[in-house]
C-alpha positions as CSV (number, residue, x, y, z in Angstrom):
1,X,0.0,0.0,0.0
2,X,1.3,3.5,-0.9
3,X,1.5,5.7,2.2
4,X,-0.9,8.6,2.1
5,X,1.9,11.1,2.5
6,X,4.0,9.8,-0.5
7,X,3.7,11.7,-3.7
8,X,2.1,10.5,-6.9
9,X,2.9,12.3,-10.1
10,X,0.3,14.7,-11.3
11,X,0.6,13.8,-14.9
12,X,-1.5,12.2,-17.7
13,X,0.4,9.0,-18.0
14,X,-1.3,5.9,-19.4
15,X,-3.2,3.8,-16.8
16,X,-0.6,1.0,-16.9
17,X,2.2,3.3,-15.7
18,X,2.6,3.6,-12.0
19,X,4.9,5.8,-10.0
20,X,5.4,7.4,-6.6
21,X,8.0,9.3,-4.5
22,X,8.5,8.6,-0.8
23,X,8.7,11.2,1.8
24,X,10.0,11.0,5.4
25,X,6.8,9.4,6.5
26,X,6.1,5.7,7.2
27,X,9.4,4.2,8.4
28,X,11.2,3.1,11.6
29,X,14.4,5.0,11.4
30,X,15.2,7.5,14.2
31,X,17.2,10.7,14.7
32,X,18.3,12.5,11.6
33,X,17.1,9.5,9.5
34,X,13.5,9.6,10.8
35,X,11.6,7.9,9.6
36,X,11.6,6.4,6.2
37,X,15.3,6.5,5.2
38,X,15.9,4.3,2.2
39,X,19.6,5.0,1.8
40,X,22.1,2.3,2.9
41,X,25.2,4.4,2.8
42,X,24.3,7.4,5.0
43,X,25.1,6.0,8.4
44,X,21.7,4.7,9.4
45,X,21.2,1.4,11.2
46,X,21.2,-1.4,8.5
47,X,18.2,-3.2,10.1
48,X,16.2,0.0,10.1
49,X,16.9,0.6,6.4
50,X,16.0,-3.0,5.6
51,X,12.7,-2.6,7.4
52,X,12.0,0.7,5.6
53,X,12.8,-0.9,2.2
54,X,10.5,-3.8,3.1
55,X,7.7,-1.4,3.7
56,X,8.2,0.3,0.3
57,X,8.6,-3.1,-1.4
58,X,5.1,-4.0,-0.3
59,X,3.8,-1.2,-2.6
60,X,5.8,-2.5,-5.6
61,X,5.4,-5.3,-8.0
62,X,9.0,-6.4,-7.6
63,X,12.4,-5.5,-6.1
64,X,13.5,-2.2,-7.4
65,X,16.8,-1.9,-9.4
66,X,18.8,0.1,-6.9
67,X,21.7,2.0,-8.4
68,X,25.0,3.3,-7.1
69,X,24.4,7.0,-8.1
70,X,27.5,9.0,-9.0
71,X,26.2,12.3,-10.3
72,X,26.8,11.1,-13.9
73,X,24.8,10.5,-17.0
74,X,24.9,6.7,-17.5
75,X,21.6,5.0,-18.3
76,X,21.1,1.3,-17.7
77,X,18.3,-1.2,-18.3
78,X,16.7,-1.9,-15.0
79,X,15.7,-5.4,-16.2
80,X,19.2,-6.6,-16.7
81,X,21.7,-4.4,-14.8
82,X,23.6,-5.8,-11.8
83,X,22.6,-4.6,-8.3
84,X,24.2,-1.3,-7.4
85,X,25.4,-0.6,-10.9
86,X,27.1,2.8,-11.1
87,X,24.5,4.8,-13.0
88,X,22.2,7.8,-12.6
89,X,19.3,6.7,-14.7
90,X,17.5,3.6,-15.6
91,X,14.7,2.5,-18.0
92,X,12.6,-0.6,-18.7
93,X,10.2,-1.9,-21.3
94,X,9.4,-4.9,-19.2
95,X,6.2,-5.0,-17.1
96,X,6.8,-5.3,-13.3
97,X,10.4,-4.1,-13.4
98,X,10.9,-1.1,-11.1
99,X,13.2,1.8,-11.9
100,X,14.3,3.8,-8.8
101,X,16.3,6.9,-8.0
102,X,17.3,8.1,-4.5
103,X,17.3,11.8,-3.7
104,X,17.8,14.3,-0.9
105,X,18.0,17.6,-2.8
106,X,18.7,16.5,-6.4
107,X,15.7,16.2,-8.6
108,X,14.1,12.9,-9.5
109,X,12.8,13.1,-13.1
110,X,10.4,10.4,-14.2
111,X,9.5,9.6,-17.8
112,X,7.0,7.7,-19.9
113,X,5.6,7.9,-23.4
114,X,2.0,8.4,-24.2
115,X,1.6,4.8,-25.1
116,X,3.3,3.6,-21.9
117,X,5.8,1.6,-23.9
118,X,8.8,2.5,-21.7
119,X,9.4,4.1,-18.4
120,X,12.6,5.7,-17.0
121,X,13.9,7.5,-14.0
122,X,16.8,10.0,-13.8
123,X,18.8,11.5,-11.0
124,X,19.2,15.2,-11.9
125,X,21.4,17.2,-9.7
126,X,23.3,20.1,-11.2
127,X,26.2,17.9,-12.4
128,X,23.8,15.5,-14.1
129,X,21.8,18.3,-15.8
130,X,25.0,19.9,-17.1
131,X,26.3,16.5,-18.2
132,X,23.1,15.6,-20.1
133,X,21.5,12.9,-18.1
134,X,18.1,13.9,-19.3
135,X,19.3,13.9,-22.9
136,X,20.6,10.4,-22.4
137,X,17.1,9.2,-21.4
138,X,15.4,11.1,-24.4
139,X,17.9,9.5,-26.7
140,X,17.0,6.0,-25.4
141,X,13.4,6.7,-26.3
142,X,14.5,7.9,-29.8
143,X,16.4,4.7,-30.3
144,X,13.0,2.9,-30.0
145,X,11.3,5.2,-32.4
146,X,9.6,7.3,-29.8
147,X,9.9,11.1,-30.4
148,X,10.5,13.6,-27.6
149,X,7.2,15.1,-28.4
150,X,5.5,11.9,-27.3
151,X,7.1,11.9,-23.9
152,X,5.8,12.9,-20.5
153,X,8.2,14.0,-17.8
154,X,7.5,14.6,-14.1
155,X,10.0,16.5,-11.9
156,X,9.8,15.6,-8.2
157,X,10.8,17.5,-5.1
158,X,14.3,19.0,-4.9
159,X,16.3,21.9,-3.5
160,X,14.4,25.2,-4.3
161,X,15.7,28.3,-5.9
162,X,15.8,30.2,-2.6
163,X,18.0,27.6,-0.9
164,X,20.4,26.5,-3.7
165,X,23.5,28.7,-3.5
166,X,26.2,27.9,-5.9
167,X,29.5,29.3,-7.0
168,X,30.7,30.9,-10.2
169,X,31.8,27.5,-11.5
170,X,28.3,26.1,-11.6
171,X,26.9,29.2,-13.3
172,X,29.8,29.0,-15.9
173,X,29.1,25.3,-16.6
174,X,25.4,25.9,-17.3
175,X,25.9,29.0,-19.4
176,X,28.8,27.4,-21.3
177,X,26.4,24.8,-22.7
178,X,23.4,27.1,-22.9
179,X,23.6,30.9,-22.6
180,X,19.9,31.1,-22.0
181,X,20.3,29.2,-18.7
182,X,21.6,32.4,-17.2
183,X,17.9,33.4,-16.8
184,X,17.6,30.9,-13.9
185,X,20.4,32.3,-11.8
186,X,20.3,35.3,-9.5
187,X,23.5,36.9,-8.3
188,X,24.3,36.7,-4.6
189,X,27.4,38.7,-3.8
190,X,30.7,38.7,-5.7
191,X,31.0,35.0,-6.4
192,X,27.7,33.3,-5.5
193,X,24.4,32.7,-7.2
194,X,21.0,31.3,-6.4
195,X,20.2,28.6,-9.0
196,X,16.7,27.4,-9.9
197,X,17.3,23.7,-10.4
198,X,13.7,22.9,-11.2
199,X,13.6,25.6,-13.9
200,X,16.9,24.4,-15.3
201,X,15.6,20.9,-15.6
202,X,12.4,22.2,-17.3
203,X,14.6,24.2,-19.7
204,X,16.7,21.2,-20.5
205,X,13.7,19.1,-21.3
206,X,12.1,21.7,-23.5
207,X,15.4,22.1,-25.5
208,X,15.3,18.3,-26.0
209,X,11.7,18.6,-27.4
210,X,9.8,17.4,-24.4
211,X,6.7,19.6,-24.1
212,X,4.6,17.7,-21.5
213,X,6.5,18.6,-18.3
214,X,4.7,18.2,-15.0
215,X,5.5,18.6,-11.3
216,X,5.4,21.6,-8.9
217,X,8.7,22.9,-7.5
218,X,8.5,21.4,-4.0
219,X,11.6,22.5,-2.0
220,X,13.3,19.7,0.1
221,X,15.2,22.2,2.1
222,X,12.2,24.3,3.1
223,X,10.1,21.4,4.5
224,X,12.1,19.4,7.1
225,X,9.0,17.6,8.4
226,X,8.3,16.0,5.0
227,X,11.6,15.8,3.1
228,X,15.2,14.8,3.7
229,X,17.8,17.4,2.6
230,X,21.5,17.0,2.5
231,X,22.1,20.7,2.0
232,X,20.1,21.5,5.1
233,X,21.1,18.7,7.5
234,X,24.2,17.0,6.0
235,X,23.6,13.9,8.1
236,X,20.2,12.8,6.7
237,X,18.3,10.0,4.9
238,X,17.3,9.5,1.4
239,X,13.9,9.4,-0.3
240,X,13.3,7.5,-3.5
241,X,11.2,7.8,-6.7
242,X,9.8,4.6,-8.3
243,X,8.3,4.0,-11.7
244,X,7.1,0.8,-13.4
245,X,4.8,-0.6,-16.0
246,X,2.0,-2.9,-15.0
């Protein structure tokens, strides 16, 4: 059963596509990991994480394809990849195979096409966005003859524009690839900027030809009762976004 506090994408995906994103609610972890920490490498008690994952597993059709996320752009097939493969996106065309991305400020971006042929999940922090992780997913659809205009994307909770302070190097990386990205940065002092990660992800998707983009910009930093945030707390848990085909 999906916990009532967990998020379901507000998109027009086909009926056979299912997805949700966990929040802090519904688990057994304590302290900075309270309560539904799903991360195994953040310092939480292993037995608590196992119990939390078991609770989430009850809402899924199978074991999710957990990845070792490295802020890169690699995309893997969730149906065939080895456990904890180093990658930051996964896809599947197989029913019952679950793609999963862990987050605690970076954006989870979920994908499907209008026919529900394939689903995918991407881990989109600033490094992934600059590197082109979303482009990698869109290219995988194109390889199967599915145009970007036939895709739906949903952007989940992540660090908000008011909380995401970055240096000149981040601003330079984005604007080097796309001068128009400068519109989503606000200068803060001599060498700092506030970056709107959600808007930058939307921009990247539109430039790739994806028009059906969903998801309100929920800020993980601003809501400590509901969301884990590494930027806010440093020692903290991880939420996860799941998507699959029935």
